[in-house]
C-alpha positions as CSV (number, residue, x, y, z in Angstrom):
1,M,0.0,0.0,0.0
2,E,1.7,3.2,-1.2
3,R,1.9,6.2,1.2
4,V,1.7,9.4,-0.8
5,G,1.9,11.8,2.2
6,F,0.2,12.7,5.4
7,I,-2.4,15.3,6.4
8,V,-1.8,18.4,8.4
9,Q,-5.0,20.3,9.2
10,D,-6.9,18.8,6.3
11,K,-4.0,19.4,3.9
12,M,-2.1,16.6,2.2
13,I,1.7,16.9,2.6
14,S,3.7,15.1,-0.1
15,Q,6.4,12.6,0.5
16,A,8.8,14.9,-1.2
17,V,8.3,17.6,1.4
18,I,8.3,15.0,4.3
19,S,11.6,13.6,3.0
20,R,13.2,17.1,3.2
21,L,12.2,17.7,6.8
22,P,15.0,15.6,8.5
23,R,17.5,17.4,6.3
24,Y,16.2,20.8,7.4
25,F,16.3,19.6,11.0
26,R,19.9,18.5,10.6
27,Y,21.1,21.8,9.0
28,L,19.3,23.9,11.6
29,G,21.0,21.8,14.3
30,E,24.3,22.7,12.8
31,L,23.3,26.4,12.7
32,K,22.4,26.2,16.4
33,N,25.8,24.7,17.2
34,E,27.4,27.6,15.3
35,G,25.5,30.1,17.4
36,I,23.6,31.5,14.4
37,E,20.2,32.9,15.6
38,R,18.6,34.0,12.4
39,I,18.8,32.9,8.8
40,S,17.0,33.8,5.6
41,S,15.7,31.4,3.0
42,Q,18.4,32.5,0.6
43,E,21.2,31.8,3.2
44,L,19.6,28.4,4.0
45,S,19.4,27.7,0.3
46,A,23.1,28.3,-0.2
47,R,23.9,25.8,2.5
48,M,21.5,23.1,1.5
49,Q,21.5,23.5,-2.3
50,V,17.7,23.7,-2.2
51,T,16.1,26.7,-3.8
52,A,14.9,29.5,-1.5
53,S,11.5,29.2,-3.2
54,Q,11.3,25.5,-2.4
55,I,12.2,26.1,1.2
56,R,9.5,28.8,1.6
57,Q,6.9,26.5,-0.1
58,D,7.9,23.6,2.2
59,F,7.6,25.7,5.4
60,N,4.3,27.3,4.2
61,H,2.7,23.8,4.5
62,F,3.2,24.1,8.2
63,G,2.5,27.8,8.8
64,G,5.5,29.5,7.3
65,F,7.6,30.1,10.5
66,G,9.3,33.3,9.2
67,Q,8.6,37.0,8.5
68,Q,9.4,38.7,5.2
69,G,12.7,40.7,5.5
70,Y,13.3,39.2,8.9
71,G,14.1,35.6,8.1
72,Y,13.8,32.6,10.4
73,N,14.6,32.3,14.1
74,V,16.8,29.2,14.1
75,N,16.0,27.9,17.5
76,Y,12.3,28.3,17.0
77,L,12.3,26.7,13.5
78,Y,14.5,23.8,14.9
79,S,12.0,23.2,17.7
80,E,9.0,23.4,15.3
81,I,10.4,20.9,12.8
82,A,11.3,18.6,15.7
83,N,7.6,18.8,16.8
84,I,6.5,18.1,13.2
85,L,8.8,15.1,13.1
86,G,7.5,13.8,16.4
87,L,10.9,14.2,18.1
88,N,9.3,15.9,21.1
89,E,8.3,12.4,22.2
90,E,10.4,9.4,23.1
91,H,10.0,6.3,21.0
92,N,10.7,2.8,22.2
93,L,12.3,0.5,19.7
94,I,13.1,-3.2,19.4
95,I,15.4,-4.7,16.8
96,I,14.8,-8.1,15.1
97,G,18.1,-9.6,14.0
98,A,21.3,-9.3,16.1
99,G,23.7,-9.7,13.1
100,H,26.3,-7.2,12.0
101,L,23.7,-4.6,10.8
102,G,21.6,-5.0,13.9
103,Q,24.6,-4.5,16.2
104,A,25.7,-1.4,14.3
105,L,22.2,0.1,14.6
106,V,22.1,-0.5,18.3
107,N,25.5,0.9,18.8
108,Y,24.7,4.1,17.0
109,M,24.3,6.6,19.8
110,N,22.8,9.4,17.8
111,F,19.4,7.6,17.7
112,E,19.1,8.1,21.5
113,R,19.9,11.8,21.2
114,R,16.8,12.0,18.9
115,G,14.6,10.1,21.4
116,F,14.8,6.7,19.7
117,I,15.5,4.2,22.5
118,F,16.4,0.6,21.8
119,R,14.7,-1.5,24.5
120,G,15.1,-5.0,23.3
121,I,16.9,-7.2,20.7
122,F,15.6,-10.5,19.4
123,D,17.1,-13.2,17.2
124,N,16.3,-16.8,16.3
125,N,19.9,-18.0,16.9
126,P,20.2,-19.7,20.3
127,A,23.9,-19.0,20.4
128,L,23.2,-15.3,20.7
129,W,20.6,-15.6,23.5
130,G,21.8,-14.1,26.7
131,T,24.6,-12.1,25.1
132,T,24.4,-8.3,25.3
133,I,24.9,-5.4,22.8
134,R,25.5,-2.2,24.6
135,G,24.0,-3.6,27.7
136,I,20.8,-4.9,26.0
137,E,20.2,-8.6,26.1
138,V,19.5,-10.6,23.0
139,M,16.3,-12.6,23.5
140,P,14.5,-15.4,21.7
141,M,11.8,-14.5,19.2
142,D,9.0,-16.1,21.2
143,R,9.4,-13.4,23.8
144,I,8.6,-10.5,21.5
145,E,4.9,-10.3,22.0
146,Q,5.1,-10.0,25.8
147,F,8.0,-7.6,25.6
148,V,6.2,-5.3,23.2
149,R,3.1,-5.2,25.4
150,E,5.0,-4.6,28.6
151,N,7.4,-1.9,27.3
152,A,5.1,0.2,25.2
153,V,7.2,-0.5,22.1
154,D,5.9,1.4,19.0
155,I,8.7,0.9,16.5
156,A,10.3,-2.4,15.3
157,V,13.5,-2.5,13.3
158,L,13.9,-5.5,10.9
159,S,17.5,-6.4,10.2
160,I,16.9,-9.9,9.1
161,P,17.2,-11.8,5.7
162,K,14.2,-11.4,3.4
163,D,13.1,-15.0,4.0
164,G,10.7,-14.9,6.9
165,A,10.6,-11.0,7.1
166,V,7.0,-10.8,5.9
167,S,5.9,-13.4,8.5
168,V,7.8,-11.6,11.3
169,A,6.3,-8.2,10.2
170,N,2.8,-9.6,10.2
171,D,3.4,-11.0,13.8
172,L,4.7,-7.5,14.9
173,V,1.5,-5.9,13.6
174,R,-0.5,-8.4,15.5
175,F,1.5,-7.6,18.6
176,G,0.6,-3.9,18.4
177,I,3.7,-2.5,16.7
178,K,2.7,0.8,15.0
179,A,5.8,1.4,12.7
180,I,8.5,-0.8,11.1
181,W,11.9,0.4,9.9
182,N,12.6,-2.4,7.4
183,F,16.1,-3.3,6.3
184,A,15.1,-6.7,5.0
185,H,15.5,-6.9,1.3
186,V,11.7,-7.1,0.6
187,D,9.1,-4.4,0.5
188,L,6.5,-4.9,3.2
189,L,2.8,-4.5,2.3
190,L,1.0,-4.0,5.6
191,P,-2.3,-2.4,6.8
192,K,-2.3,1.3,6.2
193,E,-2.4,2.2,9.9
194,V,1.1,0.6,10.3
195,K,3.8,3.0,9.1
196,V,6.6,1.4,7.1
197,E,9.9,2.8,6.0
198,N,11.6,0.3,3.6
199,V,15.4,0.8,3.5
200,H,17.3,-0.9,0.7
201,L,21.0,-0.1,1.1
202,S,22.0,-1.7,-2.2
203,D,19.6,0.6,-4.0
204,S,21.6,3.7,-2.9
205,L,24.8,2.0,-3.9
206,M,23.4,1.2,-7.4
207,K,22.2,4.8,-7.8
208,L,25.8,5.9,-7.0
209,S,27.1,3.3,-9.6
210,Y,24.7,4.8,-12.2
211,M,26.0,8.3,-11.6
212,L,29.6,7.0,-12.0
213,A,28.7,5.1,-15.2
214,S,26.8,8.0,-16.8
215,D,29.4,10.7,-15.9
């Protein structure tokens, strides 16, 4: 089921706009760290290589945030985009698959700084049960349902092979998971109330290969 956007006050926001919000948030965070208090759309455009017109259009979907001739208050805009992205709340995550990718994701500290907290790790390999990754115990798959319900988990991360990923995803939906960050090499088609972000790392690498080949 294709997601084409989401609605803010009866207005559909396109996926293209949504995909730029994290980038705005990242650049604004850098501006905050540099001590910059105000920035114009033209100055932000020069940094991000997005046209000033596009920046203004994107922000207008959410109320504008700036004043003509005055620019944007960096701290305010940073906070507002954080709210739009849901970063004003803490999200509890579990990860399915304790292989190399799963371990790397758990060990990436920046997720916690954004409010994404790994609470549990699950794998079907008995040799991994009871081991820990950054202090989090790897548990058997049959403990997922109880863990999800007892720890208010809303996001599951799939870092498992494509075989079995669909079955695991369907189980997660049944257990009450609201969103899945999917690194399995298969697109998940789930009920529309479950949010899915399919991440195919090889797709990005092939796009880079295309750019090299066509240069």
